[in-house]
C-alpha positions, 0 to 999 in steps of 0.5 A: 759669088766665091767671096759669098760661099766663102763668107756662107762658110766661115758663118757656118763654121762659127756657127757649129763653134758657136753651138759647139761652145754652147754645148761644152759650157753646159756640160762644164754646167753640169760638171761643176754641179756634179763637182759641188754636190759630192764636195757637199758630200764629201763635207758631210760624211767628214763631218759623220766621221769626225762625230764618230771620231769624238763618240769612239774617243768617248767611249774609249775614255768610258772603257779605261775608266770602267777598266780602272774601276773594275781594277779597283773593286777588284783589288778590294775584294782580293783584300776583303778575302785575305782579311776574311780568310786570316779571320776563318784562320783565327777563328779555327785557332780559336776554336782548336785552343777551346777544345784543347781547353775543353779537354 
């Protein structure tokens, strides 16, 4: 009778352990699923970040090209202004000379 009680107690303990193991297994599976989902989201975010970094690099190159182009246009504009100022000074000199000759 004592043996039967011990066996029943052992069986009850083993059933409890099995239930705990099944529960732990379910919890572990849910955690693994959550981890997989988070890794997937992280992968998507990493891809988005890489695309964003590539786009930023592309825009920085375009900006540098625009700056170089603007500097080149500014240089040509200064040359044109200098040329026009020289022509204006030459024209003023011609006007003065014509006035002197006209007198």
